[in-house]
TORDREN-406228 format. One record per residue: x, y, z of N, C-alpha, C, O in turn. Coordinates in steps of 0.2 Angstrom, whole numbers, plus 5000, padded with zeros to 4 digits. Layout:
XYZXYZXYZXYZ ...
This chain:
519760615246519460575252518860605253518760665254 518360555254517660585255517560615262517960605266 516960645263516860685269516760635275516660575274 516960655280516960615286516260595288515760635287 516160525290515460505292515260525299515660525303 514660545300514360575306514060525311513960545316 513960465308513560415312513960345313513760305309 514460345317514860295317514760245323514560265328 514960185322515060135328515760115328516060095323 516060115334516660075335516560015338516360015344 516659955335516459895337517059855340517459825336 517159845346517659805349517459735348516959715347 518059685348517959615348518459585352518759535349 518659605358519259575361518959505364518659505369 519159455361518859395363519359345365519759325361 519259315371519759265374519759205370519259185367 520359175371520359105368519959055372519858995369 519759075377519359025382518559035380518158995383 518459075375517759085373517659035367518059035362 517158985367517058935362516558965357516159005358 516558925351516058935346516059015344515559035342 516659045343516659115342516359125335516659095330 515959175334515659195328515059145325514859155319 514859095329514359045327513759075325513359045320 513559135328512859155326512859215321512359255320 513459225318513559285314513259275307513259225304 512859325305512459325299512659395296512459445298 513059395290513259455287512759495285512759555286 512159475282511659515279511259545285511059605285 511159505290510759535296511159585300510959635302 511859575300512359615303512259685300512159735303 512359685293512359755290511659785290511559845291 511159745289510459765290510259805296509959855296 510559765302510359795308510759865309510459915312 511359875307511659935307511359985303511260045305 511059965297510760015293510060035296509960095296 509759995299509160015303509260065309508860105310 509860055311510060105317510360165314510660205318 510360175308510560245304511360245305511560305305 511660195306512460195306512660195299512460165294 513160245298513460245291514160225291514560235285 514460205296515160185297515260145303515060155308 515560085302515760045308516460015307516659985303 516860025313517560005313517559935316517259925321 517759885311517759815313518459795314518959825313 518559735317519159705320519559665315519259615313 520159675315520659625312521059585317521159525316 521159625322521559595328521359625334521259685334 521359585340521059615346521659615351522159585350 521459645357521959645363522159575365522759575369 521759525364522059455366522559425361522859375362 522659465355523159445351522859405345523359375341 522259395344521959345339521759385333521559445333 521759355327521559385321520859355319520659295321 520459395315519759375313519659385306519159395303 520259365302520159365295520659315293521159295296 520659285286521059235284521759255282521959265277 522159265287522859285287523259245282523259185283 523659275277524059235273524759225277525059175276 524959285281525659275284525659245291526159215293 525059245294525059225301524359185302523959205307 524259135299523659095300523659065307523059045309 524259055310524259025317523959075322523859055327 523859135320523659185325522859195324522559235328 522559165320521859165320521559135326521759095329 520959165328520659145334520559075334520259045329 520759035339520758965339520058935339519958875336 519558975341518858945341518458985336517858975336 518759015331518359055326518059015321518358975317 517359015321516958975316516859005310516758965305 516959075309516859105303517559135301517659195303 517959095297518659115296518659185292519159215292 518159195288518059265284517659315288517359355284 517659315294517259355298517359435296516859465294 517959455296518059525294517859545287517559595285 518059495282517859505275517159505274516859545270 516759465277516059455277515759525279515259545276 515959555285515759615287515759665282515359705281 516359675280516559725275516059725269515759775267 516059665266515659655260514959665261514659705257 514659645266513959655268513759735269513259755267 514259765273514159835274514259875268513859925267 514759865264514859905258514259895253514059945250 513859845253513259835249512759885251512259905247 512759905257512259955260512560025261512260065264 513160035258513460105258513760125265513860175267 513860075269514160085276514960075275515160015273 515260125278516060115278516260065283515860055288 516860035282517059985287517859995288518259955285 518060045292518760055294518959985298518559965301 519559965297519759905300520159925307520659965307 520059895312520359905319520959855320520859795318 521459875322521959835325522359865331522259925332 522559825335522959845341523659855340523959825336 523959905344524659915343525059895349525459855349 524959925355525359915361525059865366525459845371 524459835365524259785370524059725366523659725361 524359665368524259605365524459545370525059535371 523959515372524059465377524459405375524859375378 524359385368524859335366525559355366525959305367 525659415364526359435364526659435371527259415373 526259455376526459455383526659385385527159375389 526259335383526359265384526959235381527459205384 527059255374527559215370528159255368528659225366 528159325369528659365367528859415372528759475371 528959395378529159445383529759495382529759545385 530159465377530759515375530459575371530859625370 529859575369529559635365529259685370529059735367 529259665376528859715381529259775383529859765383 528959825384529259885387529459865394529159835398 530059895396530359885403530459945406530659995403 530359955413530560005417531260005419531559965417 531460055423532160065424532460005428533059995429 531959965431532159905435532059845431532259785434 531959845425531859785421531159755421531059695418 530659785425530059755425529559775419529659835417 529159735417528659755412528259815414528059825419 528159855409527759925410526959905410526759885405 526659915416525959895416525559955416525659995421 525159965411524760025410524060025414523660075414 523859965416523259955418523059975425522559995427 523559965430523459975437522859935439522459965444 522759875437522259835439522459765441523059745438 522159725445522459655446522459615440522059625436 522959575440522959525434522359475435522159465441 522159435430522459445423522259505419521659525420 522659525414522459575410522959575404523459545404 522859625399523259635393523559705393523659725387 523659735399523859805399524659815399524859865401 525059765398525759775397525959805390525759775385 526259855390526459895384526959855380527459835383 526859845373527359815369527859875366527559935365 528459865366528959915364528959915356529059865353 528959975354528959995347529659985344529759995337 530159985348530859975345531059905345531659895343 530659855347530859785347530759755341530559795336 530859695340530659655334529859655333529659645327 529459685337528759695336528659735330528159735327 529059785329528959835324528859805317528459825314 529359765316529359725309528759685309528459675304 528559655315527959605315527359655313526959625309 527359715316526759755315526659775308526159775305 527259795305527159815298526959755293526559765288 527259695295527059635291526259625292525959605287 526059635298525359625300524959675296524359655293 525159735295524759785291524759765284524159775281 525259745281525359725274524859665273524559665268 524859625278524359565277523659585277523259565273 523459635281522759655281522559685275522059675272 523059735272522959765266522859715260522459725256 523259665260523259615254522659575255522359555250 522459555261521859505262521259545260520759525257 521159605263520559645262520559675255519959675252 521059695253521159725246521059795247520659825250 521559835244521559905245520959945242520759995245 520659915237519959935235519459935240518959965240 519459885245518959875250519159905257518759905261 519759925257519959955264519860025265520160065261 519360035269519160105270519560145274519660205273 519860115279520360145284520660095288520460045289 521160125292521460085297521460125304521660175304 521160095309521160125316521560085320521560025321 522160115322522660085326522560105334522660165335 522460055338522360075345522960075350523460035348 522960105355523460105360524160125357524560085357 524160185355524760215352524960275356524860335354 525260255362525460315366526160315368526560265367 526360365371527060375373527160325379526760325384 527760285379527960245385528660255386529060235381 528860265392529560275394529860195394529560155398 530360185391530560115390531360105391531760145389 531560055395532260045396532459965394532859935397 532059945389532259875387532959885383533159935382 533159825381533859825378533859855372534359895370 533359855368533359885361533359965362533659995359 532959985367532860055368533560085371533760145369 533860055375534460075378534960075373535360125372 535060025368535560025363535360085358535860125357 534760095356534660155352534760225355534960265352 534560225361534760295365535460305365535660365364 535860255366536660265366536860285359537260325359 536560255354536760275347536560345346536960375342 536060375349535860445348536160495353536060545353 536660465357536960505362536660525368536760575371 536060485369535660495375535960445381536260395380 535760465387535960425393535260385395534860425398 535260325395534660285397534560285404534060275407 535060315408534960315415534660385417534360385423 534560425413534260495414533560485412533360475406 533060505417532360495415532160555409531760535405 532460605410532360665405532460635398532160645393 533060595397533260575390532760515388532560515382 532560475393532060425391531460445389531060425384 531160505392530560535391530560565384530160555380 531160595382531260625376531260575370530960585365 531660525372531660465367530960435366530860415360 530560435371529860405370529460445365529160415361 529560505365529260555360529460545353529160535348 530160535353530460525346530260455343530060455337 530260405347530060345345529260345342529160315337 528860375346528160375344528060415337527760395333 528460475336528460515330528660475324528360475319 529260435325529560395320529060345318528960325312 528760305323528360255322527760275318527560245313 527460335320526860355316527060375309526660355304 527560405308527760425301527960365297527660365291 528260315300528460255296527760215294527760195288 527360215299526760175297526260205293525960175288 526160275293525760305289526060305281525660295277 526660305281526960305274526860235271526760225265 526860185275526760115273526060105271525860085265 525560135275524860125273524660165266524360145262 524960225266524860275260525160245254524960255248 525660205255526060165249525560115246525460105240 525260075251524860015249524160025248523759995244 523860075252523160095251523060165252522860195257 523260205247523260275247522560315249522560365251 522060275248521360305249521160295256520560315258 521460255260521260225267521360285272521860315272 520860295276520960345282521460305287521460245287 521760355291522260335296522160365302522060425302 522060325307522060355314522360315319522360255319 522760355324523160325329522760345336522760405337 522460295339522160315345522660315351522960265353 522660365355523060385360522560395366522160435365 522660365372522260385378522160455379521760485383 522660495377522660565379522860605373523060575368 522860675373522960715368523560765370523460795376 524160765367524760795369525060835363524860825358 525560865365525960905360526260865355526360885349 526460805357526760755352526260735347526460735341 525660725349525160705344525060765339524960765333 524960825342524860885338525460895333525260915327 526060885335526560895330526660845325527160845321 526360785326526360735321525660725317525560675315 525260775318524560765315524560755308524060735305 525060775304525060755297525060685295524860665290 525260645300525160565300524460545300524360485299 524060585302523260565303522960585297523060635294 522360555295521960575290521360625294521060665290 521260605300520660635304520860625311521260585312 520460645315520560635323519860605326519360625324 519960565330519460535334519560545341520160525344 519160575345519260595352518860545357518260555358 519160495359518860445363518760475370519260505373 518160475372517960515379517260485381516760505379 517360425385516760395388516560425395516960415399 516060465395515960505401515860455407516060475413 515560405406515460355412516060315413516060265418 516560325409517160285411517660335414517460375418 518360325413518860365416518860435414519160475418 518560455409518560525406518160565410518360625411 517560545411517060595415516760645410516960645404 516260685412515960735408516360795407516160835403 516960805410517360865409517860855404518060905401 517960795402518560785397518360815390518760845387 517760795387517660805380517560885379517860905374 517260925383517260995382517861025382517961075378 518361005386519061035385519461015379519661055375 519460945378519860925373519560935366519960945361 518960935365518660945358518761015356518961035350 518761065361518961135359519661145357519861185353 520161105361520861105359520961075353521361105348 520761015352520860975346520661005340520860995334 520061045340519761075335520261125331520161145325 520861135334521361185331521961145327522361175325 521861075327522361035324522361035316522761005313 521761065314521761065306521460995303521560985297 521160955307520860895304520160885306519960915311 519760855302519060835304519060795310519560755311 518560795314518560765320517960725322517360745319 517960675325517460625327517460625335518060615338 516960635338516960615345516760545346516360515342 516960515352516860445353516660435360517060445365 516060405361515760385367515660315367515860275362 515260285372515060215371514360205373514060245376 514160145371513460125373513360095380512860085382 513960085383513960055389513760095395513760155395 513460065400513260095406513960125410513960185413 514460085409515160115412515660125407515660185404 516060075405516560085400516660025396516259975396 517160025392517359975387517259905391517459895396 517059855387516959785389516459775394516359715397 515959815395515359815400514859775396514359805394 514959705395514459665392513759675395513659675401 513259675391512559665393512359725397512059715403 512559785395512359845399512159895393512359895387 511759945395511560005391511660065394511460075400 511860115391511860185393511160215393510760195388 510960255397510260295397510260335390510760365388 509660335387509560365381509760445382510060465377 509460475387509660545388510360555388510660605385 510760515391511460525391511760515384512260555382 511560465380511860455374511660515369512060535365 511060545370510860605366511360665368511560685363 511460675374511860735376512560725373512860775370 512860665374513560655372513560665364514060695362 513060635360513160645353512960715351513360745346 512460745354512260815351512860865353512960915350 513160855359513760895361514260885356514660935354 514360825353514860825348514660865342515160895339 514060865339513860905334513960975335514161015331 513860995341513961065343514661085343514761145342 515061045344515861055344516161045337516761055336 515661035332515961035325516160965323516560955319 515960915327516260845326515660795324515060805325 515860745321515460685319515360645326515760655331 514960595325514860545331515060475330515060455325 515360445336515460375336515260345342515460375348 514960295342514760255348515060195349515060155344 515460175354515760115355515260065357514860075361 515460005355515059945356515559885357516159885354 515359825359515759765359515259705356514759695360 515459675351515059625348515059565352515659545355 514559535354514559465357514959415354514959415348 515359375358515859325354515559285349515859265345 514859265350514559225345514359265339514059235334 514459335339514359365332513659405331513559425326 513259405336512559435335512559495338512659505344 512259545335512159615338511659615343511159575342 511659655348511159665353510659705350510759765348 509959685349509459725347509359785351509159845349 509359775358509259835362509759885361509659945361 510459865360510959915359510759955353510860015353 510559925347510459955341509859995341509760035336 509359975345508760015346508960085349508660135347 509360075354509660135357509960185353509860245352 510560155349510960195345510460225339510560285337 510060185337509660205331509160265333509060305329 508860265339508460315342508860385342508460435341 509460375343509860445343510160455337510060515335 510360415333510660425326510160445321510260475316 509460425322508960455318508960525318508860565313 508960555325508960625326509660655323509560705320 510160625324510860645321510760655314511060705311 510460605310510460605303510060665301510160695296 509460685305509060745303509460805304509360855300 509860815309510260875311510860885307511160935306 511160825304511760825301511860875295512360905295 511360885291511460935285511661005288511961045284 511361025293511461085296512061095299512361145300 512361035302512961045306513561035302514161055304 513561005296514160995292514461065290514061105288 515061065290515361125288515361185293515461245291 515161165299515161225304515661215309515961155310 515861265312516361265318516161315323515861365322 516361305330516161345335516461415334517061415332 516161465336516361535336516761545343516561505348 517161595344517461605350517661675351517961715347 517361705357517561775359518161775364518461825365 518261715367518761705372519161635370518861585368 519861645371520261585371520561575377520861615380 520461515380520761495386521461455384521461415380 522061485387522661455386522761385390522761385396 522861335387523061265390523761265391524161295387 523961225396524661215397525061155393525561135395 524661135388524961075384525661085382526061035381 525861145380526561155377527061135382527561115381 526861145389527361135394527261065398527661055402 526761025396526660965399526960905395526960905389 527160855399527260785396526860735399526760735405 526560695395526060645397526360595402526060565406 527060585401527360535405527560565412527360535417 527860625412528060655418527460685422527460685428 526960715418526460755421525760715422525260745425 525760655419525060625419524660645414524760705410 524060615413523560635408522960665411522460685407 522960675418522360705421522360785419522860815419 521760805417521660875415521760925422521560905427 522160975421522261025427521561045429521061065425 521461055436520861075439520661145437520061155436 521161185436520961255434520661255427520261295425 520961215422520661205416519961185416519461215412 519761135420519061115420518661165423518061185421 518961205429518561255432518361315427517861335427 518861325423518761385418518161365413517761405411 518161295411517661275406516961275409516561305407 516961255416516361255419516061325420515461345418 516461375422516261435423516061475417515561505417 516461465411516261505405515661475402515261505399 515561405402514961375399514361395403513861415400 514461405410513861425414513661495413513061515414 514161535411513961605409513861615402513761675399 513761565398513661555391514161595386513961625381 514761605389515261635384515461585379515461525380 515661605373515861565368516661565368516961615367 516961505369517661505370517961445367517561395365 518561445366518961385363519561375368519661415372 519961325367520561315370521161315365521161275360 521661345367522261355363522861345367522861355373 523461325364524061325368524461385365524261425361 525061395368525361465367525761465360526061515359 525661405356525961415350525461435345525661455339 524861445347524361465342524361545341524661575345 523961565336523961635335523461665340522861645341 523661725344523161755349522661805346522161815348 522861835340522561895337521861875335521461925334 521661815334520961795332520461805337519861795336 520661815344520261815349520261885353520761905355 519661915355519661975359519961965366520262015368 519861905369520061895376520461835376520261785374 520961835380521361775382521261765390521361815394 521061705392521061685399521661635401521761585397 522061655406522661625408522461595415522461625420 522261525415522061505421522561485426523061445424 522561505432522961485438523661465437524061505440 523761405434524461375435524761375428525261335427 524561415423524861415417525661435417525761485420 526061395415526761405417527061465413526761495408 527561495416527861555413528461535408528761485409 528461575403529061575398529161645395528661675395 529761655394529961725391529561735385529361785383 529561685381529261685374528561695375528261735371 528161665379527461675380527361745383526861775381 527761775388527661835390527761885385527361935384 528261885381528361925375527761925370527561975368 527461865369526961855364526261895367525961925363 526161885374525661915377525661985377525162025375 526262015378526362085378526162115371525862165370 526462085366526262105359525562105358525262145354 525262055360524462045359524162095362523662125359 524362115368523962175372524062235369523662275368 524762245366524862315363524462315356524262375354 524262265353523862265347523062265349522662255344 522962275355522262285357521862225360521262225362 522262165361521962115364521862125372522262165375 521462085375521362085382521562015385521461965382 521762025392521961965395521661965402521662015406 521461905404521261895411521661835414521661785411 522061855419522561795422522361795429522161835432 522561735432522461725439523061685442523361645439 523061695449523561665453524261665450524561715450 524561605448525261605446525261595438525861585436 524761615435524761605427525261655424525161715425 525761635421526261675418526661725422526761775420 526761705428527061745433527761715435527861655436 528261755434528961735435529261785440529361845439 529461755446529761805451529261845455528661825456 529461905458529061935462528761995459528462045462 528762005452528462055449528262035442528561995439 527762075439527462055432527362125429526862155431 527762135423527562195419526862185416526562235415 526762125414526162115410525562135414525062165412 525562115421524962125425525062195429524562225432 525662225429525762285432525762285440525562325443 526062225442526062215449526762195451527162175447 526962205458527562185461527462155468526862155470 527962135471527962105478527562035478527162025482 527562005472527161945471527361885476527961865475 526961855480527161795484526561765487526061795487 526661705489526061665492525861705498526261725502 525161705499524961735505525061685511525161625510 525161715517525261675523524661645526524661605530 524061665523523461635525523161585520523161605514 522961535522522661485518521861495516521661475511 521561545520520961565518520961645519521161675524 520761675513520661745514519861765511519561715509 519761825511519061845509519061905505519361955506 518661895499518561945494518061995497517561975500 518062055494517662115496517262135490517562185486 516662115488516362135482516262215482516162245488 516162245477516062315476515562325470515262285467 515462385468515062405463515262395456514962395451 515962375456516262355449516362285448516262255443 516662245453516762175453516362145459516462165465 515962095457515462065462514862115463514562115468 514662145457514162195458513462165460513062195464 513362095459512662065461512762035467512262005470 513362035470513462005477513262045483513362105482 513062025488513062065494513662095496514262065495 513662155498514362185500514662175507514662215511 514862105507515162085513515662035511515662015505 516062015516516661965514516361895511515861875514 516761865507516661795504517361765504517861785502 517261705507517861665508518161635501517761615497 518861635501519161595495519461535498519861535503 519361475495519461415498520161385497520361325499 520661425493521361405492521761465494521561525493 522361445495522861505497522961545490523061515485 522961605491523061655485523761685485524261665489 523861735481524461775481524361845484523861865484 524961875486524961945488525361975483525761955480 525062045482525462085477525262155478524762175481 525662195475525562275476525462295469525862275464 525062345468524962375461525562425460525662465464 525762425454526262475452526062515446525962575447 525862485441525562515435524862495434524562515429 524562465439523862435439523462475444523662505449 522762465443522362495448522062435452521862385449 521862445458521562385462520862395461520562445463 520462345458519762345457519362305461518762305461 519762265465519362225471519862215476520462195475 519662215482520062205488519962135491519462105490 520462115495520362055500520562075507520862125508 520362035511520562045518520661975521520561925519 521061975527521361915530520861895536520361925538 520961835538520661805544520961835550521461865550 520561825556520861845562521561815563521961845566 521561745561522261715562522261655558521661625556 522761625556522861565552522661505557522961495562 522261465555522061405559522761365561523061345556 522861345567523461305569524061345570524561325572 524061415569524661455570524761465578524261455582 525361475580525461485587525261545590525161595586 525061545596524861615599524761605607524761545609 524761655610524661655618523861645619523461675616 523761595624523061585626522961635632523361645636 522361675631522261725637522061685643521661645643 522461705649522361675655521861705659521961765662 521161685659520661715663520461665668520361605667 520361695674520161655680519561605678519061635676 519661545680519061495680518961465673518461435672 519361485668519261455661519761405659519761385654 520161375664520561315663521061325657521161285653 521361385657521761405651522361355651522661345646 522661335657523261295657523061225654523461205650 522561195656522361135653522261145645522461095642 521861195643521761205636522461215633522561185627 522861255636523561265633523961195632524361195627 523861155637524261095636523961045631524361015627 523261045630522961005625523161025618523260985614 523061095617523161125610523861155609523961175603 524261145614524961165613525061235610525461255606 524561285612524661355610524461365603524561425601 524061315600523861325593523161365593522761345597 523061405588522461445588521961415583522161395577 521361415584520861395580520161425582520061445588 519661425577519061455579518561415575518561405569 518061375579517561345576517761285572518361255573 517361265567517561205563518061215558518361165556 518061275555518461285549518961345550519361345555 518961385545519361445546519061495551518461495552 519561545553519261595557518961645553519161655547 518461685556518161735552518661795551519161795553 518461855548518861905547518661965551518061975552 519162005554518962065558518962125553518762175554 519162105546519162155541519562215543519362275542 520162205546520562255548521162265544521562315545 521262225539521862235535521662215527521462165526 521762265523521562255516522062255511522562295512 522062205506522562205501522162205494521562185494 522562205489522262195482522162125480522562085482 521562115478521362045475521262045468521561995465 521062105465520962105457521262165455521162225458 521762165450522062225448521962235440521962185437 521862295438521762305431522362355428522362415431 522662335423523162375419522862385412523062335408 522562435410522262445404521762385402521262375406 521962345397521462285396521762225398521662175395 522162225404522362165407522162165414522162215418 521862105416521562105423521862045426521961985423 522162045433522461995436522061985443521862025446 521961915444521561895450522061855455522461815452 522161875461522661845465522561775468522961745470 521961755467521761685470521661635464521561655458 521861575465521661525460520961515459520661455461 520661555456519861565456519561505452519061485453 519961485447519661425443519761355446519261315446 520261345450520361285454519861285459519561235461 519761345462519261345468518561335465518161295468 518461355459517761345456517661265454517161235455 518261235452518161165451518061125457517761075457 518361145463518361105469517761125473517461075476 517461185473516961205477516361235474515861245477 516461265468515961305464515561355468514961355468 515961405471515661455474515361505469515761525465 514761525470514461575464514861635464514861675459 515161655470515461725470516061725466516261775463 516361665465516961665460516761675453517061715449 516161645451515961655445515761725443515861755438 515361755448515161825448515761875447515661915443 516261865451516861915450517161905444517361955441 517261845441517561835435517161855429517461885425 516461845430516061875425516061945424516061975419 516061985430516162055430516862075427516862125423 517362045428517962055425517962055418518262095414 517761995415517661985408517262035405517462055399 516762055408516262105405516662165404516562205399 517062185408517462245407517962245401518062295398 518262185400518762175395518362155388518662165383 517862125388517462095382516762115382516362065384 516562175381515862195383515362165378514762165380 515562155372515062135367514962055367515162015363 514562035372514561955373514161925367513661955366 514361875365514061845359513361815360512961825357 513261775366512661745368512461755375512861745379 511861785376511561785383510861755383510561755378 510661735389509961715389509761715397510161735401 509061705398508861715405508661645407508261635412 508961595404508861525407509261505412509661545415 509261435414509661415420510461415417510561405411 510861415422511561405420511761345418512361335414 511361295418511561225415511361225408511461165405 511061275405510961275398511561285394511861345395 511761235390512361245387512261275380511861255376 512561335378512461375372513161375368513661395371 513061345362513661345358513561375351513161345347 513861425349513661465343514161445338514761445339 513861415332514361395327514261445321513761475320 514761435316514661475310514761425304515161375305 514461435299514561395293515161415289515261475288 515561365288516161375284516161345277516261285276 515961385272515861355265516561325263517061365263 516561265260517161235258517661225263518261225261 517461225269517961225275518461165274518261105272 519061175276519561115277519861125284520261165285 519661075289519961085295519661135299519061165298 519961155305519661205310519761275307520261285304 519361315309519361385307519261425313518861415317 519761475314519761515320519361585318519461615313 518861605322518461655321518661725324518961725329 518561775320518661845323517961865325517461865321 517861895331517161915333516861955328517062005325 516161935326515761965322515961955314515761995310 516361915313516561895306516361825303516861795302 515761805303515561745301515761735293515761785290 515761675291515861655284515261675280514661685282 515361675273514861695268514661635264515161595262 514061615263513861555259513861575252513961635250 513661525248513661535241513161585239513261625233 512661595243512161645241512261715244511861765244 512861725247513061785250512861795257512861855260 512561745260512261755266512761725271513161685270 512761755277513161725283512661685287512161705289 512861625289512461585293512761565299513361545300 512361575305512561555311512061495314511561495312 512361455318511961395320512061395328512661375330 511561405332511561405339511361345342510761325341 511761305345511561245348511361255355511761295359 510861235358510561235364510461165367510061125365 510861155373510761085376510661095383510961125387 510061065385509861065392509860985395509260955395 510360965397510460895400510860905407511260945407 510660865412510960875418511260815421510960765423 511960805420512260745423512260745430512260795434 512060685433511960675440512460615443512560575439 512660625449513060575452512560535456512560545462 512260485454511760445458512060385461511760345464 512760375459513060315462513760335464513960395463 514160285467514760305470515260315464515760355465 515160285458515760285454515660325447516160345444 515060335445514960365439514360425439513960425443 514460475434513960515433513560495427513860455422 512960505427512560495421511960545420511860585424 511560535415510960575414510360525412510460485408 509860545416509260495415508660535412508260505408 508560595414507960635413508160695408508660725409 507660705404507660765400507160815402506560805402 507360875405506960915408506860975403507361015402 506260985400506161045396506161115399506061125405 506361165395506361235397505861265392505761255387 505561315395504961355392505161425392505361455397 504961455386504961535385505661555388505661605392 506161535385506861555386507061615381506961605375 507261675384507461725380508161725378508561715383 508361745372509061745370509261815367508761845364 509861835367510161885363510761865360511261835363 510861875353511461845350511761915346511461945343 512461925347512761975345512961965337513261915335 512662015333512762005326513162065323513262075317 513362115327513662175325513262215320512662235321 513562235314513262275310512862235304512562265299 512862175305512462125300511762125301511462135307 511362125295510662125295510362055295510562005291 509862035300509561965300509061965295508662005294 509161915290508661895285508161845287507561855285 508361805292507761755294508061715299508661705300 507661685303507861635309507361575309506761585308 507561515310507161455311507461405315508061405316 506961365318507261305322507361255317506961245312 507961225318508061165313508261105317508561115323 508161045315507861035308507161035306506961025301 506761065311506061065310505861115305505361105302 506261165303506061215298505561265300505161295296 505461275307504961315310505261385311505661395315 504961435307505261505308505061535315504561515318 505461575317505361615324505461685323505761705318 505061725327505161795326505661825330505961785335 505961885328506461915332506461985331506062015327 506862025335506962095334507662105335508062075338 507862155331508662175330508762245332508362295330 509162255337509362325339510062325342510262275345 510462375342511062385346511562335344511962315349 511562305338512062255337511862185339512162135338 511262175342510962105344510362085341509962135339 510262025340509561995338509361965344509661925347 508661975346508361955352507761915350507361925345 507661855353507161805351506961765357507361765362 506461725357506161685362506061615359505761605354 506361565363506161495361505661465366505761465372 505061445363504561425367504661365371504461355377 505061315368505261255372505861225369506061215363 506261205374506961175373506861105376506861105383 506861055373506860985376507460945374507460915368 507960955378508560915377509060955372509460995375 508960955366509360985361508961025356508460995353 509161085355508761125350509261165346509761195349 509261175339509661215335509261265332508661265330 509561325332509261385329509761415324510361425325 509461415317509861445312509761515311509161535311 510261555310510161635309510561645303511161635302 510161675298510461695292510561775292510061815293 511061795289511261865290511561885283511861845279 511561955282511961985277512362045280512762075276 
């Protein structure tokens, strides 16, 4: 199978039966020519849409062709014209959303425990967001549909199949109830229904991938799921590659991709990031994303070791928007220049953040990312740490430091694995309730663990933790934990407020102050000013504890940072990490919004590679190559509903240091410009200055 393409377009064509003259303006040569002009090297085109219509001359279901389609060979013409120009054309079809089936085959729909169709859209009707059940008669229809696509397109012309909306759905339809009973499960128990939903999805993916590989062994295979979960990870062999749908101006936001790209990078498959050309999200006809936003989204994909895909929707009459492909082309021209340097690279990591994905279920827990996970990403990125996201099933030893954010669930297996990792020299930073069970933790060396009775407490910076902060109390905006040191040292203290706002207490009766009236109004509840009471600093407890190379923080510091972004939280965590992981890979004197992602070249790489600090790969010439991505784009919320990026603000004369250990620097250059830069090397670091960073800059470092 050939290398993954880096400049892709995902082209929707969900076209209502109420649209007339469908495809009337389509010109195959102009279509392919316009894509080529925009530097596109792969376009996913449509066999079937969410409205349930086909766009190719079906042998098995000619009655399902779009009723107003004027170009009956639309898909075939797209494939033929694009192939003549070397552009791949994976074929799109929908799986669980189909308006025609909703209308004509209601017995195929997923049902909740009350017998109602499962609506995934949560938007007013009309829509096509009712899920189809994969255990109904639809399953055979879908397999027949795939065979039809393969036979009509021809296996020699079929580059791949992209199957959309392949997610877990809890279902109580008659077919699922019958199958659950046959498997010894109880359809009345939600836990059994959720488990059965995962089994259904795994079985479906395995069956469909086997079918495609039988009839079209060279075709790529991808199942698009709105989220990434453990079920997907454990069935990843059914995929040929991974595509990470993440439209920042849609429901995903700018926080989704940095988390999930780092996690999915460990699934052992090549990866594509997918954004959209839309100002908002899918189906936003006649809109354009700001160029700066599309630049950042695509260049960040490259920095994460992924190829790029931009979503579009073809106008029903079949003509591409020139403005859209001028926009895509302006960015993909740059991607094409950067691509040779980015292929075969993967991000390095000195820190691994543990995600709770092993413990979560998308049905029971939803798909929203935990606040603590997002807060950890924000904090580490702003401090220019090089990090990845792993779950507790991964190998820990590849990383000098593990971060356990706030609410990471406890398990005996995880605790045992962490202890072994620490015994072998690994370091751990944990916060709040992360891997805490009961009132003591041998891992952290503390006991008496319990929720604080105060919703606001105050950290006390010192010369070790919070070194750059003024030496006075700073508020923590969420309730923390109380704990006592047993085998650990207290390296930072906290103190309490005068009282908890709203707690009961005696009003002082002073003559002339109307205490009785006040007491009646406030019913003896205490408060001070607009928010929390200040601290008298009369009672101190431990806030941060260190046991060898393990540090524990008593507050949910990452969730606090996600919600309020107090700089004192970042400073205290930064000081703690510096104690545990002193040889920081990348440092700079630029703004905290400068995103730095250090990659290493992986010769002959297959899938994701986990790095050991200071051990980059060797190329064919015996050189070790690192590629430093620098991105300075500032997402802004200029509207009620979305964040976007409009301006590119250059940075000048930014100084960097990159840890290279005992390796010798042979040369450095800005790429793809090929402009050499000067450097100096000492104490295991190479130091250099970049005169100007305008949006995205890559720096290649060659070592021996």
